[in-house]
N, C-alpha and C positions, 0 to 999 in steps of 0.2 A: 220423858215428855209424855203427857197424857193426851188422849185422843182429841179433846177439845182444843188444846193448844196447837196440835198438829194441823187440825182442820183450819184453824184461824190463820196459821202461817201459810198453809197451802193457798188459801183465798188471797192473801196479800201477794204471794209470789205470782199467782196466775194473773192478777191485775197488773202487776209490774211487767210481766211477760207480754201481755196484750199491748200495754203502753209502749214498750220497746218496739214491738212489731209495727205499730203505727208510726213511730218515730223513724224507723228504718225505711219504711215505704215513703214517708214524706221527704226524708233526706235524699232518697234515691230519685225522686221525681224532679228535684231541682236541676238547674242547668248543668252545673259542675259540682257534684257532691264531694264533700270532704272525705276522702278515702280513709284517713286515719280515724276520724270520728265514727264512720260507718263500720269499720272493723271492730272498734271498741264496743259499739252497741251490739253487734252480732256476737261478739265473745261473751258479753254480759248476758245476752239472751240464752246462749247455750249453757252458761253456768246456771242460770235460773231453771232451765229445763232439767238439768241434772239433779238439782236440789229438789225440784218438784217430784221427780221420779223416785228419789231416795225417800222422801217423806211418804209418798203413796205406798211404797214397799213396806214402810213401818206400819201402815194401817191394815195391810193384808196379812192375815195370819199365815204362818208357814204350815203347809200341808205335806205330810210325809206320804209319798205315793208308794 
């Protein structure tokens, strides 16, 4: 994957991560939040964070110390 595609994918993932964060907050503010849906959103958010970290690592060159 070239750097341009990685950056584009990172941008999309970060947007989705922010959207999920807003959804989680909104769902939690309701009277009785759907715990199953809340857990699924949080799991997806963690998955996105892991993928973002993996892609960011691909952009940083390995430096042998």
